[in-house]
TORSENU-977647 format. One record per atom (N, C-alpha, C): residue number from 1; y, x, z; residue in three letters; atom name. Coordinates in steps of 0.001 Angstrom, whole numbers, plus 500000, padded with zeros to 6 digits. Atoms other than C-alpha are relative to their C-alpha. Layout:
resi y x z resn name
NUM Y X Z ala CA .
...
***
This chain:
resi y x z resn name
1 501311 499426 500190 met N .
1 362014 405621 319207 met CA .
1 500054 501086 498927 met C .
2 500011 498880 500941 thr N .
2 361372 408895 317416 thr CA .
2 498905 499744 498962 thr C .
3 501015 500130 501041 asp N .
3 359635 408825 314063 asp CA .
3 498869 501029 500229 asp C .
4 501074 499058 499813 pro N .
4 356201 410448 314056 pro CA .
4 500160 501259 499119 pro C .
5 500059 498777 500806 thr N .
5 355714 414013 312820 thr CA .
5 498916 499803 498981 thr C .
6 500992 500146 501073 thr N .
6 353927 414053 309485 thr CA .
6 499796 501347 499312 thr C .
7 500326 498830 500786 ile N .
7 352194 416796 307515 ile CA .
7 499406 499527 498670 ile C .
8 500483 500346 501322 ala N .
8 351750 416388 303798 ala CA .
8 499426 501261 499319 ala C .
9 500649 498893 500716 val N .
9 349319 418644 301919 val CA .
9 500192 499744 498518 val C .
10 499730 500134 501444 arg N .
10 350439 419225 298339 arg CA .
10 499063 500915 499205 arg C .
11 500862 499138 500852 pro N .
11 348098 420468 295590 pro CA .
11 500778 501174 499510 pro C .
12 499356 498759 500501 asn N .
12 348985 424080 294778 asn CA .
12 501387 500205 500549 asn C .
13 498692 499837 499432 gly N .
13 351974 423948 297089 gly CA .
13 499924 500153 501503 gly C .
14 499984 499803 498564 pro N .
14 353063 424280 300689 pro CA .
14 499635 498709 500766 pro C .
15 500135 501163 499090 tyr N .
15 352303 422021 303660 tyr CA .
15 501421 499612 500357 tyr C .
16 498673 500525 499680 leu N .
16 355391 419843 304190 leu CA .
16 499941 499288 501343 leu C .
17 499986 500594 498680 ile N .
17 356114 419018 307811 ile CA .
17 501331 499342 500235 ile C .
18 498782 500725 499672 gln N .
18 358641 416354 308738 gln CA .
18 499922 499508 501429 gln C .
19 499956 500457 498621 gly N .
19 359635 415612 312306 gly CA .
19 500236 501163 500971 gly C .
20 499739 499008 498962 gln N .
20 360129 417456 315572 gln CA .
20 498777 500899 500238 gln C .
21 501081 499049 499791 ile N .
21 357995 420608 315811 ile CA .
21 500553 501294 500587 ile C .
22 499715 498599 499615 glu N .
22 357970 424053 317404 glu CA .
22 498920 500813 499367 glu C .
23 500987 499074 500615 ile N .
23 356286 426915 315560 ile CA .
23 500161 501311 500772 ile C .
24 499958 498745 499221 arg N .
24 355353 429978 317614 arg CA .
24 499030 500982 499369 arg C .
25 500890 498943 500478 asp N .
25 353829 433316 316678 asp CA .
25 498891 500245 501006 asp C .
26 501182 499731 499169 ser N .
26 350692 434796 318231 ser CA .
26 500379 500464 501426 ser C .
27 499534 499555 498692 glu N .
27 352799 436159 321141 glu CA .
27 500757 498902 500718 glu C .
28 499308 501098 499390 gly N .
28 354380 432798 321875 gly CA .
28 501491 499915 499718 gly C .
29 498597 500033 500351 asn N .
29 357782 433575 320380 asn CA .
29 500307 498879 499043 asn C .
30 499585 501115 500847 leu N .
30 359602 430630 318837 leu CA .
30 500463 500545 498639 leu C .
31 499589 499604 501349 leu N .
31 359984 431030 315048 leu CA .
31 500988 498964 499485 leu C .
32 499019 500887 500586 thr N .
32 362991 429572 313315 thr CA .
32 499774 499862 498502 thr C .
33 500260 500173 501419 pro N .
33 362199 428053 309936 pro CA .
33 501281 500143 499182 pro C .
34 498819 499902 500867 pro N .
34 364491 428710 306970 pro CA .
34 500556 498613 499787 pro C .
35 499350 501256 500256 val N .
35 367017 425997 306212 val CA .
35 499525 499484 498629 val C .
36 500438 500656 501261 asn N .
36 365761 423548 303576 asn CA .
36 501091 499049 499582 asn C .
37 498918 500856 500416 asn N .
37 368875 422177 301891 asn CA .
37 499588 498861 499108 asn C .
38 500471 501070 500861 lys N .
38 366858 420094 299418 lys CA .
38 499388 498858 500771 lys C .
39 500641 501022 499169 ala N .
39 365028 418242 302202 ala CA .
39 500242 500328 501469 ala C .
40 499687 499711 498580 pro N .
40 366782 418538 305575 pro CA .
40 498976 499358 500930 pro C .
41 500982 500489 499071 gly N .
41 364387 418157 308458 gly CA .
41 498586 500229 499593 gly C .
42 501336 499681 500492 thr N .
42 361436 419353 306405 thr CA .
42 499749 501514 500096 thr C .
43 500420 498609 499948 val N .
43 359613 422620 307080 val CA .
43 498846 500182 499037 val C .
44 501082 499696 500956 lys N .
44 357417 424192 304377 lys CA .
44 499195 501173 500535 lys C .
45 500902 498936 499553 leu N .
45 354423 426195 305579 leu CA .
45 499175 500485 498838 leu C .
46 500770 499400 501053 cys N .
46 352615 428599 303247 cys CA .
46 498540 499540 500040 cys C .
47 501412 500370 500092 ala N .
47 349239 427356 302050 ala CA .
47 499248 500943 499071 ala C .
48 500646 499114 500979 cys N .
48 348537 430008 299383 cys CA .
48 499698 501382 500549 cys C .
49 500240 498666 499413 gly N .
49 348664 433092 301611 gly CA .
49 500829 501089 499358 gly C .
50 499250 498966 500728 arg N .
50 351098 434916 299288 arg CA .
50 501415 500173 500492 arg C .
51 498615 499951 499565 ser N .
51 354383 434256 301108 ser CA .
51 500324 501295 500722 ser C .
52 499530 498804 499289 leu N .
52 356351 437290 302287 leu CA .
52 500697 499624 501292 leu C .
53 499334 500443 498770 ser N .
53 357870 435150 305072 ser CA .
53 499046 499051 500779 ser C .
54 500991 500822 499283 lys N .
54 354653 433747 306606 lys CA .
54 500446 499770 501447 lys C .
55 500821 501095 500518 pro N .
55 354052 431282 308052 pro CA .
55 500735 499040 499065 pro C .
56 499147 500878 500831 phe N .
56 356847 429764 306003 phe CA .
56 499813 500289 498534 phe C .
57 500153 499876 501471 cys N .
57 356641 429139 302254 cys CA .
57 501281 500627 499434 cys C .
58 498829 499412 500690 asp N .
58 358890 431309 300083 asp CA .
58 499910 499732 498483 asp C .
59 500140 500333 501387 gly N .
59 357765 429833 296751 gly CA .
59 499072 500907 499221 gly C .
60 500874 499051 500640 ser N .
60 355254 432583 296004 ser CA .
60 498889 499304 499188 ser C .
61 501036 500716 500726 his N .
61 352745 429947 294858 his CA .
61 500396 499685 498565 his C .
62 499472 500297 501346 asn N .
62 354958 429405 291783 asn CA .
62 500047 501254 499123 asn C .
63 499916 498741 500783 arg N .
63 354860 433064 290718 arg CA .
63 498632 500365 499433 arg C .
64 501270 499623 500597 pro N .
64 352221 434454 288358 pro CA .
64 499307 501143 500787 pro C .
***
């Protein structure tokens, strides 16, 4: 049995998604998330709107 996909909302941080997902752009193209070496199998989505690699988090929420 496959573990369920989970989404964790972090205060002042990205949405953390764990599990099997597909992320597509507005034209239906499959987007490949950056590799997360600290947490394999976890995708971080931008929640602050400042990321230069939207929809993925690039850590911009940590910058002044």
